NUSE-698725 format. One line per 2 residues: their letters; for each residue x, y, z of N, C-alpha, C, CB. Coordinates in steps of 0.2 Angstrom, whole numbers. Each point is the difference from the previous one (the first is absolute). Glycine has a CB too. Example, Ala and Ser with C-alpha at 12.3 -4.5 7.8 and 13.67 -1.06 7.14 Angstrom:
AS> 66:-28:39:-4:6:0:4:6:0:-9:-6:6 | 7:11:-10:4:6:1:-4:5:3:6:-3:-10
//
This chain:
MQ> 141:-58:-64:-2:5:2:-8:3:-4:14:2:4 | -18:-2:1:-7:2:-3:-3:8:3:-2:-15:0
TI> 1:18:-3:1:8:-1:-8:1:0:12:2:-8 | -17:3:15:-4:1:-1:1:10:-1:-5:-14:5
LG> 4:15:-12:-1:8:-2:-7:2:2:7:0:-10 | -7:5:15:-7:2:3:-2:-3:6:-4:2:-11
AG> 10:-3:16:-1:-4:5:-2:4:5:7:-9:-5 | -11:5:10:-6:2:5:-6:1:-3:8:5:5
GA> -13:-3:0:-6:1:-3:-4:-7:2:4:10:-10 | -10:-9:6:-4:-6:1:3:-7:-3:-8:9:0
IG> 11:-8:-5:3:-8:-2:7:2:-1:-11:-6:-9 | 15:10:11:7:0:-1:3:-4:7:-1:11:-7
TP> -3:-8:12:3:-3:7:-2:-8:0:-3:13:7 | -4:-14:-7:-1:-9:2:3:-2:-6:-12:-1:8
LA> 14:3:-15:3:-2:-4:8:-4:2:-8:10:-7 | 11:-4:11:8:-2:1:0:-5:5:5:12:-1
KE> -12:-11:6:0:-7:5:-1:-6:-3:-5:6:8 | 1:-7:-13:-1:-6:-4:7:-4:-4:-12:5:-1
LL> 15:1:-1:6:-2:-4:7:-3:3:-6:8:-7 | 4:-8:12:6:-3:5:-1:-7:0:1:8:6
AY> -8:-12:-9:-1:-7:0:5:-2:-7:-14:0:7 | 17:4:-10:2:1:-7:9:1:1:-13:5:-5
TD> 15:0:8:5:3:1:3:4:5:-2:-1:-9 | 8:-1:11:1:8:5:3:6:-2:2:-8:8
KI> -2:7:-15:4:5:-3:-7:8:-3:13:-12:-4 | -15:15:9:-5:3:-4:2:7:0:-9:-8:3
RL> 7:11:-6:2:8:-2:-6:5:0:9:-4:-7 | -10:9:11:-7:5:1:4:4:-3:-8:-3:10
VN> 3:6:-14:2:7:-4:-6:4:-1:8:-5:-7 | -8:12:9:-4:4:1:3:8:1:-6:-10:2
RN> 4:14:1:3:7:1:3:-1:7:-9:7:-8 | 6:-10:12:2:0:7:-1:-7:2:-4:11:2
PE> 7:-16:-4:-3:-7:2:2:0:6:0:-5:-10 | -4:-2:13:2:-1:8:0:-8:1:-7:12:5
KV> 8:-16:-1:3:-5:0:-7:-5:0:14:4:5 | -16:-9:-6:-5:-4:3:4:-6:2:-9:4:-7
NP> 14:-6:4:2:-7:3:9:2:1:-10:-10:-8 | 13:7:13:7:2:3:3:0:-7:1:-6:14
TD> 0:2:-19:5:0:-5:-2:4:-5:3:-11:3 | -8:15:-3:-3:5:-6:6:3:0:-13:1:1
EL> 15:1:-8:4:4:-3:-3:5:-2:7:-9:-3 | -5:17:4:-4:4:2:2:6:-7:-1:-4:15
FP> -3:5:-19:3:3:-6:-3:8:-2:2:-14:-5 | -2:18:8:-4:8:-2:2:-1:-8:1:9:14
AD> -5:-6:-19:-1:2:-5:-7:3:-4:9:-6:2 | -10:10:-6:-5:5:-3:-2:-6:-5:5:14:2
LT> -10:-17:-4:-2:-4:-5:-1:3:-6:-3:-5:7 | 3:11:-7:-1:5:-7:6:1:-3:-9:6:4
DA> 15:-7:1:7:1:-3:4:-6:-5:2:8:12 | -1:-9:-16:1:-6:-4:7:-1:2:-7:2:-9
AQ> 13:2:12:5:-3:1:2:-3:7:2:8:-9 | -9:-5:15:-1:-2:5:-4:-8:1:1:12:0
VE> -5:-13:-4:-4:-6:-2:6:-5:-1:-11:6:-5 | 15:-3:-2:4:-6:-1:5:-3:7:0:5:-14
KA> 2:0:16:4:-4:7:-6:-4:5:12:9:0 | -16:-6:0:-4:-2:4:-2:-9:-2:-2:13:2
VA> 2:-14:-8:-1:-6:-3:5:-3:-1:-8:4:-4 | 13:-3:3:9:-3:-1:-2:-6:5:10:12:-2
GS> -8:-18:0:3:-6:3:-8:-5:2:14:7:6 | -19:-3:-6:-6:-4:1:-3:-5:-5:-3:10:6
EV> 0:-15:-5:-3:-5:-1:-6:1:-5:5:-4:11 | -9:5:-5:-7:2:0:-1:9:1:-3:-13:5
VY> -2:16:-7:0:6:1:-8:0:1:11:4:-6 | -13:-1:12:-8:1:1:-2:8:0:-1:-10:8
LT> -1:12:-13:-4:7:1:-6:2:3:5:1:-9 | -5:1:16:-6:1:3:-1:6:1:1:-10:6
AG> 3:14:-9:0:8:1:-8:3:-1:14:0:-6 | -15:6:12:-6:2:-2:2:9:-1:-7:-11:7
LE> 0:13:-11:2:8:-1:-6:3:2:9:-1:-11 | -7:7:14:-4:5:1:-7:-1:-4:10:8:2
YK> -16:-9:1:-6:-2:-4:-2:6:-3:-4:-9:8 | 7:11:-14:-1:5:-3:0:-1:-7:4:6:8
AS> -8:-4:-12:0:-4:-7:7:5:-3:-15:-4:-3 | 15:10:3:6:5:-3:6:-5:2:-6:14:1
VW> 6:-16:5:6:-2:2:1:-7:-4:-1:7:13 | -4:-11:-12:1:-5:-3:1:0:-7:-5:-4:9
QE> 4:7:-15:1:1:-6:8:3:-1:-15:3:0 | 16:1:5:7:3:-1:6:-4:2:-6:10:2
QW> 4:-15:4:5:-4:4:1:-7:-2:-1:8:9 | -6:-11:-10:1:-7:-1:2:-3:-7:-8:0:9
PR> 9:3:-14:2:-4:-6:8:2:2:-11:2:-11 | 14:3:13:7:0:0:2:-5:6:-1:12:-4
LM> -2:-12:10:1:-4:5:1:-8:-3:-7:10:9 | 3:-12:-14:-2:-6:-3:6:-1:-5:-13:1:2
RN> 16:4:-5:2:-1:-5:8:-1:3:-10:7:-8 | 12:-3:13:7:-1:6:-1:-7:2:0:11:5
VI> -5:-15:-2:1:-5:1:0:-6:-3:-4:7:7 | 2:-5:-12:0:-7:-7:8:1:-4:-17:1:-4
NA> 19:3:5:7:2:-4:5:-3:6:-4:13:-7 | 2:-10:14:6:-2:4:-1:-10:0:-1:15:9
CK> -4:-18:-8:-1:-5:0:3:-4:-6:-9:3:7 | 6:-2:-13:4:-2:-8:8:1:3:-11:7:-11
KN> 13:-1:11:8:0:2:3:-6:5:-1:13:-1 | -2:-12:6:2:-5:7:-3:-9:-2:-2:12:10
NA> -1:-13:-16:-3:-6:0:-4:-2:6:9:-3:-8 | -13:7:11:-5:-3:4:-6:1:0:6:-1:4
KL> -11:-4:-2:-7:1:-1:-4:5:4:2:-11:-3 | -7:13:-2:-2:3:3:-10:-1:2:12:6:-6
VF> -13:-4:13:-6:-2:1:-5:7:2:6:-13:4 | -11:14:-8:-3:7:2:-7:-1:2:8:7:-9
FD> -9:-4:16:-6:-1:3:-4:6:-1:5:-8:8 | -11:5:-12:-6:4:-2:-6:2:3:4:-3:-7
NV> -7:6:3:-8:0:1:-3:0:-6:0:6:9 | -7:-7:-6:-6:0:-6:-2:5:-5:-5:-6:8
YM> 8:13:-7:-3:6:-3:-1:0:-8:6:6:10 | 0:-11:-15:0:0:-4:-7:-2:-4:12:1:4
YD> -14:-7:0:-6:-4:-3:-6:4:-2:2:-11:6 | -6:8:-12:-6:3:-4:-5:0:9:1:-6:-18
PA> -5:11:18:-4:2:6:-8:-5:-1:7:14:0 | -6:-16:-7:-7:-4:-1:2:-7:2:-3:7:-11
YM> 9:-9:12:2:-7:3:2:0:7:4:-2:-11 | -6:6:14:1:0:9:-3:-5:2:1:11:2
HH> -5:-14:-5:-5:-3:4:2:-7:1:-9:9:-3 | 15:-12:0:3:-6:0:7:1:-4:-11:-6:1
MT> 16:8:3:8:2:-3:5:-5:3:-2:14:-2 | 4:-16:-5:5:-6:-1:6:4:-4:-9:-11:-1
EE> 13:6:0:7:4:-3:0:0:-6:7:-3:7 | -14:0:-12:-1:3:-6:-6:4:-1:5:-9:-3
TP> -6:12:10:-6:6:-2:4:5:-5:-8:0:13 | 5:4:-17:0:5:-5:4:6:4:-11:-4:-6
VN> 18:5:3:1:7:1:-4:6:-2:9:-6:0 | -12:12:3:-1:4:-4:-3:6:5:-1:-9:-11
PN> 5:13:15:-2:3:5:-4:6:-2:9:-5:5 | -12:8:0:-3:8:-2:3:3:5:-11:-1:-5
SK> 14:0:10:3:6:3:8:1:-1:-8:-3:9 | 11:9:-7:7:2:-2:4:-4:3:-2:10:0
KG> 1:-13:6:3:-3:5:2:-9:-2:-6:10:7 | -1:-10:-12:2:-8:-3:2:0:-6:-9:-6:6
KV> 9:12:-10:5:1:-6:6:-1:1:-7:7:-5 | 10:-4:10:6:0:4:4:-7:0:-6:9:7
RA> 1:-14:-3:-1:-6:1:2:-4:-5:-7:2:7 | 2:-2:-13:0:-2:-4:6:0:-4:-10:1:2
GV> 14:7:-3:6:1:-4:5:-4:4:-3:11:-5 | 5:-10:12:4:-3:1:2:-9:0:-1:11:5
DK> -7:-12:-4:1:-8:-3:0:-2:-5:-5:-3:5 | 4:5:-10:2:-1:-7:9:3:-1:-15:1:-5
ML> 16:2:7:9:3:0:2:-7:3:0:16:3 | -2:-19:2:5:-6:2:-3:-4:-3:5:1:12
FD> -9:-4:-15:-3:-7:-6:3:2:-5:-12:-3:3 | 13:8:-5:3:1:-9:8:-1:3:-11:11:-9
EV> 14:-11:14:7:-3:2:-2:-7:-1:5:10:8 | -8:-12:-2:0:-8:-1:-1:-3:-7:-5:-1:11
NK> -1:4:-14:-1:-2:-6:5:-2:-6:-8:6:3 | 13:0:-1:5:0:-4:8:-5:3:-8:12:-5
GD> 5:-14:11:6:-6:1:6:5:4:-2:-10:-12 | -1:15:14:6:6:3:0:-2:8:-2:12:-9
LT> -4:-13:9:-2:-1:10:-3:-4:2:-1:9:1 | 4:-13:5:-6:-5:2:-4:3:6:8:-10:-3
AL> -14:10:3:-5:2:5:-6:-2:1:4:7:-2 | -7:-3:6:-6:-3:4:-5:7:1:7:-10:6
IA> -14:9:-7:-4:6:3:-3:-6:6:-4:10:-13 | 5:-7:19:-5:-2:6:-5:7:2:11:-10:6
RA> -17:8:-8:-6:4:1:-5:-1:5:2:2:-11 | -4:3:15:-4:0:5:-7:4:0:11:-3:6
AD> -15:2:-3:-6:4:2:-1:6:4:-2:-8:-2 | -2:10:3:2:5:5:2:-3:8:-8:8:-7
FI> 11:-4:11:3:-4:7:-7:0:6:15:4:-3 | -12:-12:7:-2:2:5:6:-3:6:-15:0:-5
GP> 16:3:9:6:-1:4:3:5:4:2:-7:-7 | 2:5:12:2:7:6:4:4:-3:0:-6:11
TK> -4:10:-15:5:5:-5:-3:6:-1:3:-8:-7 | -1:13:5:-5:7:-1:-1:0:-7:5:8:9
NS> -2:-13:-12:0:1:-8:-9:-5:-2:20:0:-4 | -24:2:8:-6:-5:0:-6:5:0:6:-11:8
ML> -10:10:-13:-6:5:2:-5:-3:5:2:4:-12 | -1:-11:12:-4:-4:4:1:1:8:-1:-9:-10
VE> 9:9:11:1:2:6:-1:7:1:7:-8:1 | -6:14:-5:-1:6:2:-7:2:2:9:1:-7
TV> -12:-4:3:-8:4:1:-3:-5:3:-2:8:-9 | 0:-14:10:-3:-4:2:2:-2:8:-3:-2:-13
FK> 9:-1:11:4:-3:9:-1:5:4:9:-8:-4 | -5:14:1:3:5:5:-6:5:1:14:0:-4
NL> -19:0:1:-6:4:1:-4:-2:5:1:2:-11 | -2:-10:11:-5:-3:5:5:0:5:-8:-7:-7
KQ> 15:6:9:3:-2:6:-2:6:3:9:-7:-4 | -9:14:0:-1:6:5:-4:2:2:7:3:-3
GK> -13:-7:-1:-7:0:3:-3:4:-4:1:-2:13 | 2:3:-20:-4:5:-7:-3:-5:-3:8:9:-2
KA> -11:-6:-2:-3:-5:-6:5:-2:-5:-11:7:0 | 10:-14:-3:4:0:-6:-1:2:-7:1:-7:7
MW> 4:9:-10:-3:4:-6:2:-4:-7:0:11:7 | -5:-13:-10:2:-3:-7:-2:4:-7:-2:-10:6
FG> 5:9:-12:-2:4:-5:-5:-3:-4:10:6:1 | -12:-2:-6:-5:-2:-6:-6:-6:2:11:3:-8
SA> -9:-7:11:-6:-6:1:3:-4:6:-3:-2:-14 | 0:0:20:2:-5:3:-4:-6:-2:4:8:8
DK> -7:-8:-13:-5:-8:0:4:-3:-7:-14:4:5 | 20:-1:-7:4:-3:-5:6:-6:3:-3:12:-6
IH> 3:-16:3:8:-5:4:6:3:-1:-5:-12:-4 | 9:12:8:7:3:-1:5:-5:4:-4:14:0
TF> 7:-17:-3:5:-4:3:8:4:1:-8:-10:-7 | 11:8:12:6:1:2:5:-4:1:-5:6:3
TY> 12:-3:-5:6:-5:2:2:1:6:4:0:-11 | -2:-6:16:3:2:6:6:0:-1:-6:-5:7
TP> 9:11:-3:7:2:-3:5:-6:3:-2:15:1 | 2:-17:4:7:-3:2:-2:-8:-5:4:8:14
EA> -8:-9:-15:0:-7:-5:2:3:-6:-9:-7:4 | 6:11:-7:4:5:-6:7:-2:0:-7:10:1
AI> 10:-7:4:9:0:0:1:-10:1:2:16:8 | -5:-17:-5:3:-9:0:-1:-2:-8:-6:-4:14
AT> 1:6:-17:-2:-3:-8:4:3:-4:-11:-2:1 | 14:9:0:5:3:-4:6:-2:1:-6:9:1
AM> 10:-10:5:7:-4:1:-3:-7:-3:5:5:11 | -9:-9:-10:0:-9:-5:0:3:-5:-8:-8:5
LG> 5:12:-9:1:1:-8:8:2:-2:-14:5:0 | 16:1:4:6:1:-2:5:-6:0:-3:12:4
NT> 1:-15:1:5:-7:0:-1:-6:-4:2:3:10 | -7:-2:-14:-2:-6:-5:1:3:-6:-11:-6:7
TD> 17:1:-10:1:1:-6:-5:-1:-6:9:-1:5 | -13:-4:-5:-6:1:-4:-6:5:0:3:-9:0
AY> -3:14:6:-4:4:0:2:6:-4:-4:-5:11 | 9:6:-15:3:7:-3:-2:0:-7:10:0:8
NQ> -12:6:-10:-2:2:-6:-9:-1:0:13:-5:-5 | -16:7:9:-6:-1:-1:-2:5:6:-1:-13:-5
VW> -8:13:5:-2:5:7:-4:-7:5:-2:16:-8 | 4:-12:13:-5:-6:6:-3:7:6:11:-15:0
HL> -18:11:0:-4:4:5:4:-3:7:-13:2:-7 | 12:1:12:3:-2:6:-6:-3:3:9:8:2
PT> -9:-13:4:-5:-3:2:-6:4:3:8:-8:2 | -15:8:-3:-3:5:2:-6:-4:1:7:10:-4
SR> -12:-12:9:-5:-2:1:-5:2:-3:4:-3:9 | -9:-1:-13:-5:2:-6:-6:0:4:4:-6:-11
KP> -5:6:18:-7:0:3:-4:6:-1:5:-7:9 | -9:8:-13:-4:5:-3:-2:7:7:-6:-12:-11
LT> 9:13:13:-3:4:7:-1:9:-4:9:-10:11 | -13:13:-11:-3:6:-1:5:4:6:-13:-4:-6
GK> 13:12:5:0:3:5:-3:-1:4:2:5:-5 | -8:-4:7:-4:-1:7:3:-7:4:-10:5:-6
DW> 12:-10:2:1:-6:3:6:1:3:-5:-6:-8 | 11:10:5:8:2:4:-2:4:5:7:1:-10
VN> -13:4:10:-1:3:6:-3:-4:6:-2:9:-7 | 0:-13:4:-4:-5:7:5:-4:2:-12:-2:-5
LF> 16:0:0:7:-4:3:2:4:5:4:-4:-10 | -1:9:8:5:3:4:-4:6:10:9:-1:-17
AK> -16:-1:13:-4:3:7:-1:-7:4:-8:13:-6 | 8:-18:4:-1:-6:3:7:-2:4:-10:-3:-9
EL> 15:5:6:7:-1:4:1:5:5:5:-6:-11 | -8:11:11:1:6:4:-4:0:6:2:6:-10
NT> -8:-10:8:-5:1:5:-4:7:0:9:-8:6 | -11:10:-12:-4:7:0:-5:-2:-5:10:9:3
EP> -13:-2:-5:-5:1:-6:3:0:-4:-8:6:3 | 3:-9:-11:4:1:-5:-3:6:-4:2:-12:1
KL> -1:18:2:-1:6:-3:4:1:-5:-3:4:9 | -1:-2:-16:2:2:-5:-2:6:-4:2:-10:1
TV> 4:13:-3:-3:7:-5:3:-2:-6:-1:12:7 | -3:-11:-13:3:-1:-7:0:8:-4:-4:-14:1
LP> 8:14:-5:3:5:-3:-1:-1:-5:6:3:5 | -11:3:-8:-1:-1:-8:4:5:-3:-11:-4:1
NW> 14:1:-8:3:3:-5:-1:7:2:-1:-10:-8 | -4:13:7:0:8:0:3:3:5:-9:-1:-5
MV> 7:-2:11:4:3:6:8:-2:2:-12:-1:4 | 14:-4:-8:7:0:1:3:6:-5:-1:-14:3
SM> -4:14:-9:5:6:-5:-1:6:4:-2:-4:-13 | -2:7:18:-3:5:3:7:1:6:-16:-3:-3
LG> 17:-3:6:5:0:6:7:1:-4:-7:-9:9 | 7:7:-14:7:1:-5:2:7:-1:-3:-11:-7
LF> -1:14:7:-1:8:-1:5:3:8:-14:-1:-9 | 14:-3:16:6:1:4:4:-4:2:-5:6:2
MP> 4:-13:-5:6:-4:2:4:-5:-6:-8:1:13 | 12:0:-14:4:-1:-6:0:-9:-1:8:13:3
IM> -11:-15:4:1:-9:-3:-6:-1:-2:9:-5:8 | -14:8:-6:-7:0:-3:0:1:-9:-5:7:14
RE> 8:-2:-14:1:2:-8:4:-6:-4:1:14:4 | 6:-18:-1:0:-5:-4:-4:-6:1:10:6:-1
LK> -14:-7:7:-4:-5:0:-4:-2:-5:1:2:11 | -4:5:-13:-6:2:-4:0:-6:-7:0:14:5
EM> 8:-13:-9:-2:-4:-5:1:-9:0:3:11:-7 | -2:-13:14:-2:-6:2:-8:-4:2:13:3:3
LY> -16:3:-3:-6:-3:4:-4:-4:-3:0:9:5 | 2:-11:-12:-4:-5:-3:2:-6:2:-2:6:-10
QY> 6:-8:15:2:-6:3:-3:-2:4:8:3:-1 | -14:3:5:-6:-1:5:-6:0:-2:7:4:8
DR> -8:-3:-16:-7:1:-1:-4:-6:-4:4:12:1 | 3:-19:-1:-3:-6:-3:5:-5:3:-6:5:-13
DY> 5:-12:11:1:-5:4:8:0:0:-11:-8:-2 | 16:7:7:7:-2:-1:2:-6:1:1:10:2
LF> 1:-14:-5:0:-6:3:5:-3:-4:-11:0:5 | 17:0:-2:9:-2:0:2:-8:0:2:10:6
DS> -2:-14:-12:2:-7:-2:6:-2:2:-5:1:-10 | 8:-4:15:7:-1:1:-1:-9:-1:4:12:9
SK> -7:-14:-13:0:-9:-2:5:-2:-2:-9:-1:-4 | 11:4:-1:8:0:-3:6:-3:3:-4:9:-3
FE> 4:-5:10:4:0:4:0:-5:6:0:10:-3 | -8:-12:4:-2:-4:5:2:-7:-2:-9:9:5
RR> 8:-10:-13:0:-7:-2:8:0:-1:-12:-1:-7 | 16:5:5:7:-1:-1:3:-2:6:0:8:-9
FN> -2:-4:14:5:-2:7:-4:-4:7:6:12:-3 | -12:-13:0:-5:-5:5:-2:4:5:4:-11:-2
YT> -6:16:1:0:5:5:-6:4:1:10:1:-3 | -14:-2:11:-6:3:0:1:8:4:-7:-13:0
PV> 4:18:-2:0:6:1:-3:0:8:-1:4:-13 | 4:2:17:-3:0:6:-8:5:-1:13:-2:7
TP> -18:0:-2:-6:0:-1:-1:6:1:-4:-11:3 | -1:16:-5:-1:7:3:0:2:8:-6:0:-10
EE> 1:-6:13:0:-1:8:8:1:2:-11:-9:1 | 14:5:-3:7:0:3:4:5:0:0:-9:-2
AV> -1:13:-5:4:6:-1:-3:5:4:3:-3:-11 | -8:4:13:-2:5:3:1:-1:6:-7:1:-8
KA> 6:-8:13:3:-1:5:7:2:2:-8:-6:-1 | 12:4:-4:8:2:0:-2:7:0:7:-9:-7
VV> -9:14:5:0:7:-2:0:3:8:-7:0:-13 | 1:-2:14:-3:2:8:4:-2:4:-10:-1:-1
AS> 14:-5:3:5:-2:4:7:4:-1:-6:-11:1 | 6:13:-8:7:3:2:-1:8:3:5:-9:-10
GE> -9:12:10:-4:6:5:3:7:-3:0:-8:12 | 7:9:-11:2:6:-3:2:-2:-8:5:6:14
IK> -6:0:-19:0:-2:-8:7:4:0:-14:-1:-6 | 19:-1:1:7:1:2:0:5:-9:8:-13:11
//
């Protein structure tokens, strides 16, 4: 049995599809799970409830934690440590291996121009500190020999999903005849992980014995595209003009007075005022894997039509 905690969404759904290559015993867990494959087992559960998590994990060989919480620092601070502790304890009790799908918020902003698995952990945001804390919680158990686990880490998303700034503010705007929107500086490099490919790689890692007890960057093209370059790619594919508006930080702060999501985004704007290059060469070497190109990812997003 392989179990996805936080099934559904940008990673959980394609991951369920990819796991069929390894097993037909897949359990999908969230508050209201829906089948992806005909043979999926559905298990409704609240991951912040320890007893429910223990039941959800029972009998699992590999557990994938792909859960997403409301994008709000106070929610993360209150729920992520409890959720991670519940999952760790359940995996230990059931002798299950844990794969945690993570982001880059915990990295030192001074090193974003070239992020590898060795990049220093030194977050300057509330959300980043939460992520650093749950990562430490996981590896404390690994280092004690009490847990077999790995972290699969992705950059910002590109893919047929709502969980992507690039899709929401560039693709959708251009498709509707509006100006694409970017933050900070559109002249800085920003790499994106293609979500279907992230799911493929996460399934590969979960089913590779020697991949455990370490951090892996999921396959991501290192082609150094700027914000303007991404807008141009989408505009070309949509056969439209690459119109662009860049929101300076002060304007995001002002919008935050009226839009809660902008208040939450404000502390993460450092990711857009400097180069952001995500290096997945460790994965590429180990699995002889070549990431999808930005051009291929953009074509796939545009071809997908409606974003789920």
